[in-house]
C-alpha positions as CSV (number, residue, x, y, z in Angstrom):
1,M,0.0,0.0,0.0
2,N,2.8,2.4,1.0
3,K,4.6,1.6,-2.3
4,W,1.4,2.4,-4.3
5,I,1.0,5.7,-2.5
6,Q,4.7,6.5,-3.2
7,W,4.2,5.6,-6.9
8,M,1.1,7.8,-7.1
9,S,2.8,10.7,-5.4
10,S,5.7,10.5,-7.9
11,I,3.3,10.4,-10.8
12,L,1.4,13.4,-9.5
13,G,4.7,15.2,-8.9
14,V,5.7,14.7,-12.5
15,M,2.3,15.9,-13.7
16,I,2.5,19.0,-11.6
17,L,6.1,19.7,-12.7
18,G,5.0,19.3,-16.3
19,C,2.1,21.7,-15.8
20,Q,4.4,24.2,-14.1
21,T,7.0,23.9,-17.0
22,S,4.3,24.4,-19.6
23,A,2.9,27.4,-17.7
24,M,6.5,28.9,-17.5
25,A,7.0,28.3,-21.2
26,Q,3.8,30.2,-21.9
27,D,4.7,33.0,-19.6
28,T,8.1,33.4,-21.3
29,Y,6.7,33.1,-24.8
30,P,8.4,33.6,-27.2
31,S,11.7,32.2,-25.9
32,R,13.0,31.6,-29.5
33,P,12.6,33.2,-32.9
34,I,9.3,32.7,-34.6
35,T,8.9,31.2,-38.2
36,L,6.2,32.8,-40.3
37,I,5.3,30.7,-43.3
38,N,4.2,32.4,-46.5
39,P,2.4,29.6,-48.4
40,W,2.4,31.6,-51.7
41,A,5.0,32.9,-54.1
42,A,7.9,35.1,-52.9
43,G,7.2,38.7,-53.8
44,S,3.4,38.2,-53.9
45,S,1.1,40.6,-52.1
46,T,0.8,38.0,-49.4
47,D,4.5,37.9,-49.0
48,I,4.7,41.7,-48.8
49,M,2.1,41.8,-46.0
50,A,3.6,38.9,-44.2
51,R,7.0,40.7,-43.9
52,A,5.4,44.0,-42.8
53,V,3.4,42.2,-40.1
54,A,6.4,40.1,-39.1
55,D,8.5,43.2,-38.4
56,Q,5.7,44.6,-36.1
57,I,5.2,41.3,-34.3
58,Y,8.9,41.4,-33.5
59,K,8.6,44.8,-32.0
60,Q,5.6,43.6,-29.9
61,L,7.0,40.3,-28.7
62,G,10.8,41.0,-28.7
63,Q,11.8,38.0,-30.8
64,S,12.7,38.0,-34.4
65,V,10.1,36.7,-36.9
66,V,11.6,35.0,-39.9
67,V,9.4,34.8,-43.0
68,V,9.9,31.7,-45.2
69,S,8.1,30.9,-48.5
70,R,6.7,27.4,-48.8
71,D,4.5,27.9,-51.9
72,G,2.7,25.4,-54.0
73,G,-0.7,23.7,-54.3
74,S,-2.6,27.0,-53.9
75,G,-1.3,27.3,-50.3
76,V,-1.7,23.7,-49.4
77,I,2.1,22.9,-49.1
78,G,2.9,25.7,-46.7
79,M,-0.2,25.1,-44.5
80,T,0.4,21.4,-44.3
81,V,3.9,22.3,-42.9
82,L,2.1,24.5,-40.4
83,M,-0.4,21.8,-39.4
84,Q,2.4,19.4,-38.7
85,A,4.5,21.9,-36.6
86,P,4.6,21.8,-32.8
87,A,1.7,23.8,-31.2
88,D,4.0,26.1,-29.3
89,G,3.4,29.4,-31.2
90,L,6.8,29.4,-32.7
91,T,5.6,28.4,-36.2
92,L,2.8,30.5,-37.8
93,A,1.5,31.2,-41.3
94,F,0.0,34.2,-43.0
95,T,-2.3,33.3,-45.9
96,P,-5.7,33.9,-47.5
97,M,-8.4,31.5,-46.2
98,T,-8.2,29.3,-49.3
99,P,-6.1,26.4,-48.1
100,V,-8.2,26.0,-45.0
101,T,-11.7,26.8,-46.3
102,I,-11.7,25.8,-50.0
103,Q,-9.0,23.2,-50.7
104,P,-10.2,20.6,-48.2
105,H,-13.4,20.2,-50.1
106,H,-11.6,19.6,-53.4
107,L,-8.6,17.5,-52.5
108,K,-9.2,14.0,-51.2
109,D,-7.7,13.1,-47.9
110,L,-6.4,16.7,-47.3
111,K,-6.4,17.1,-43.5
112,L,-6.4,20.9,-43.5
113,S,-9.6,22.4,-41.9
114,P,-10.7,24.7,-39.1
115,E,-10.3,21.6,-36.8
116,T,-6.6,21.2,-37.6
117,I,-5.5,24.9,-38.1
118,Q,-6.1,27.6,-35.5
119,P,-7.1,31.0,-36.8
120,V,-5.3,33.7,-34.8
121,C,-6.4,37.1,-36.4
122,G,-7.6,38.5,-39.6
123,I,-5.4,41.1,-41.3
124,T,-6.5,41.9,-44.9
125,E,-9.3,41.6,-47.3
126,N,-8.4,40.6,-50.8
127,I,-10.6,42.1,-53.6
128,L,-10.6,39.6,-56.5
129,G,-10.4,41.0,-60.1
130,L,-10.6,40.0,-63.7
131,S,-8.0,41.7,-65.9
132,V,-7.1,42.0,-69.6
133,R,-4.3,43.6,-71.5
134,A,-4.7,47.3,-72.3
135,D,-5.0,46.5,-76.0
136,S,-7.6,43.7,-75.5
137,P,-10.7,43.9,-77.6
138,F,-12.7,43.3,-74.3
139,K,-13.5,46.7,-73.1
140,T,-16.0,45.5,-70.5
141,I,-16.9,42.3,-68.8
142,A,-19.9,42.1,-71.0
143,D,-17.6,41.9,-74.1
144,L,-15.6,39.1,-72.5
145,I,-18.8,37.2,-71.7
146,A,-20.3,37.6,-75.1
147,T,-17.1,36.2,-76.8
148,G,-16.7,33.4,-74.2
149,K,-20.2,32.1,-75.2
150,T,-19.1,31.8,-78.9
151,K,-15.5,30.6,-78.7
152,S,-12.9,29.3,-76.2
153,L,-10.9,31.8,-74.1
154,S,-7.9,31.1,-72.0
155,Y,-7.2,32.5,-68.6
156,G,-4.7,32.2,-65.8
157,S,-5.1,32.0,-62.1
158,P,-2.8,31.6,-59.0
159,G,-3.7,27.9,-58.8
160,P,-6.3,25.2,-58.9
161,N,-9.2,25.9,-56.4
162,S,-7.7,29.3,-55.4
163,A,-10.4,32.0,-54.7
164,P,-9.7,33.8,-57.9
165,F,-10.0,30.6,-59.9
166,L,-13.3,29.7,-58.2
167,A,-14.7,33.2,-59.0
168,V,-14.1,32.6,-62.7
169,D,-15.2,29.0,-62.5
170,D,-18.5,30.2,-61.0
171,L,-18.7,32.9,-63.7
172,A,-18.3,30.3,-66.4
173,R,-21.0,28.1,-64.9
174,H,-23.3,31.1,-64.5
175,Q,-22.8,32.4,-68.0
176,K,-22.1,29.1,-69.8
177,L,-18.7,30.2,-71.0
178,D,-16.1,28.1,-72.9
179,L,-12.9,28.8,-70.9
180,V,-9.6,27.1,-70.7
181,H,-7.9,27.4,-67.3
182,I,-4.2,27.6,-67.0
183,P,-3.0,27.5,-63.4
184,F,0.2,29.2,-62.2
185,K,2.1,29.4,-58.9
186,G,0.9,32.8,-57.8
187,D,-0.5,35.9,-59.4
188,A,2.7,37.3,-60.8
189,A,3.3,34.4,-63.3
190,S,-0.2,34.6,-64.8
191,I,0.0,38.4,-65.1
192,Q,3.3,38.1,-67.0
193,E,1.7,35.6,-69.3
194,L,-1.2,38.0,-69.8
195,L,1.2,40.8,-70.7
196,A,3.0,38.5,-73.1
197,G,-0.3,38.0,-74.9
198,R,-0.5,34.3,-74.2
199,L,-3.7,34.6,-72.2
200,D,-7.1,36.2,-73.0
201,F,-7.5,37.3,-69.4
202,A,-6.3,36.7,-65.8
203,T,-8.0,36.3,-62.5
204,S,-6.1,37.4,-59.4
205,I,-6.1,39.5,-56.3
206,A,-6.7,43.0,-57.6
207,A,-3.7,44.3,-55.6
208,S,-1.4,42.0,-57.7
209,T,-2.4,43.8,-60.9
210,A,-2.5,47.3,-59.5
211,A,0.9,48.4,-60.7
212,Q,0.2,47.2,-64.2
213,V,-3.2,48.8,-64.2
214,K,-1.7,52.2,-63.0
215,A,1.0,51.9,-65.6
216,G,-1.7,51.5,-68.3
217,N,-0.6,48.0,-69.3
218,V,-3.6,46.1,-67.9
219,R,-7.3,46.9,-67.6
220,L,-9.3,45.7,-64.6
221,L,-12.8,44.8,-66.0
222,A,-14.6,43.8,-62.8
223,V,-14.2,42.5,-59.3
224,A,-15.8,39.4,-57.8
225,S,-15.9,40.6,-54.2
226,E,-18.8,42.2,-52.4
227,R,-17.5,45.7,-52.7
228,R,-15.3,47.7,-55.1
229,H,-11.6,48.1,-54.5
230,P,-11.0,51.5,-52.9
231,G,-8.1,52.1,-55.2
232,F,-10.2,51.4,-58.3
233,A,-13.5,52.9,-57.4
234,D,-14.7,53.0,-61.1
235,V,-14.4,49.2,-61.5
236,P,-17.8,47.6,-60.7
237,T,-18.5,44.3,-58.9
238,L,-19.9,41.5,-60.9
239,K,-23.0,41.7,-58.7
240,E,-23.5,45.3,-59.7
241,L,-23.5,44.2,-63.3
242,G,-26.3,41.7,-62.6
243,I,-24.1,38.7,-62.5
244,D,-24.7,36.6,-59.3
245,V,-21.1,35.7,-58.7
246,T,-19.3,36.6,-55.4
247,Q,-16.1,35.2,-54.0
248,L,-14.7,36.4,-50.7
249,S,-11.1,36.4,-49.8
250,F,-9.7,37.4,-46.4
251,A,-6.1,36.8,-45.2
252,G,-4.8,36.4,-41.7
253,L,-2.5,34.7,-39.2
254,F,-2.8,31.0,-38.4
255,A,-1.2,28.6,-35.9
256,P,-1.3,24.8,-35.4
257,R,-4.4,23.7,-33.6
258,G,-3.7,23.1,-29.9
259,T,-1.6,26.2,-29.4
260,P,-2.1,27.3,-25.7
261,P,-4.7,30.0,-25.2
262,Q,-2.2,32.3,-23.4
263,I,0.1,32.2,-26.4
264,L,-2.8,32.9,-28.8
265,T,-3.9,35.8,-26.7
266,K,-0.4,37.3,-27.0
267,L,-0.3,36.8,-30.7
268,D,-3.7,38.3,-31.3
269,A,-2.7,41.4,-29.3
270,A,0.5,41.7,-31.3
271,C,-1.5,41.3,-34.5
272,S,-3.9,44.0,-33.5
273,A,-1.0,46.4,-32.7
274,A,0.7,45.5,-36.0
275,V,-2.4,46.3,-38.1
276,K,-2.7,49.7,-36.4
277,S,1.0,50.5,-37.0
278,D,2.2,53.1,-39.5
279,P,4.6,50.7,-41.3
280,V,1.9,48.1,-42.0
281,K,-0.5,50.8,-43.1
282,E,2.2,52.1,-45.4
283,A,2.9,48.6,-46.8
284,A,-0.8,48.1,-47.4
285,L,-1.1,51.5,-49.2
286,K,1.9,50.9,-51.4
287,S,0.8,47.4,-52.4
288,N,-2.9,48.3,-52.8
289,Q,-4.0,45.9,-50.1
290,I,-6.9,46.6,-47.7
291,L,-6.4,46.2,-44.0
292,A,-9.3,44.5,-42.2
293,Y,-8.4,43.4,-38.7
294,Q,-10.5,40.7,-37.1
295,S,-9.9,39.5,-33.6
296,M,-9.3,35.9,-32.9
297,P,-13.0,35.1,-32.1
298,Q,-14.1,37.0,-35.2
299,W,-11.5,35.5,-37.5
300,E,-12.2,31.9,-36.2
301,Q,-15.9,32.4,-36.9
302,R,-15.3,33.8,-40.4
303,V,-13.0,30.9,-41.3
304,R,-15.5,28.3,-39.9
305,D,-18.4,30.0,-41.8
306,E,-16.5,30.1,-45.0
307,F,-15.5,26.5,-44.6
308,Q,-19.2,25.5,-44.3
309,K,-20.2,27.8,-47.2
310,Q,-17.5,26.4,-49.6
311,G,-18.5,22.8,-48.6
312,A,-22.1,23.6,-49.5
313,A,-21.1,25.2,-52.8
314,F,-18.9,22.2,-53.7
315,R,-21.7,19.8,-53.0
316,A,-24.3,21.9,-54.9
317,A,-21.9,21.8,-57.9
318,G,-22.0,18.0,-57.9
319,G,-18.8,17.5,-55.9
320,V,-16.7,18.0,-59.0
321,R,-14.5,20.9,-60.1
322,P,-12.5,21.1,-63.3
């Protein structure tokens, strides 16, 4: 009996010590540099914002934040790396919702979901746009639709099942268009192909085409979001044109599921301060991105709601996407 009591006491002691060690680790967080994964192409609008936010998180938490690009699979590769990382707050990712809310419905056995990835905070809203070259015969989205009903048109996107791709896929279904999809690793590559004349149009985050639009090389015909892009207030939404196609895209910070609440609270506070900082505001202005901070509860709810919405849309479409 005495041996059993001694054994139980030692087990309880180990458990208490473990809890104390865990609590100390959370109190001293972050004790080492943080890795911030960019699951999209280097130099993309996501990459630009990730680096701006990383600098401000460093100022808030006192540890360096190293941004690494792990692009591919429309965000899936980088977010899978995040999902498999220790839940200690030392590995994070900044990305649009796509790999968590859209891709799981389209890729068999993909384990990414709101149950395996922890939303930390929302940072930006991505307005999605359809663009053509400045010398394109398509002066309006109506011109493009009219031609797409009579002959095949090619377009580029930042990847299969990305939000920009789904916007055009829905447009094609809605308007019965004959379109050939050519996927790329990020917006920049498809925009270069558009400029080279090898695509009829491109679908991307509007911020990614902004420089070319302002230079007069590209024309933004319409956006697929709920509102117009503030930097291009004369460009209508598809919905305003009577086309019932809307695709939302918000980007934010994510951590592995299971990250301790105390660490998440610290990260959310650092995120809030980062979005309010002048350097992040300046980075957003220069790259034509729209800041839209969402607290951890708000961001988690949005991600869960979008996951459910995309699942319903996928099933309504017959469970098959081209």
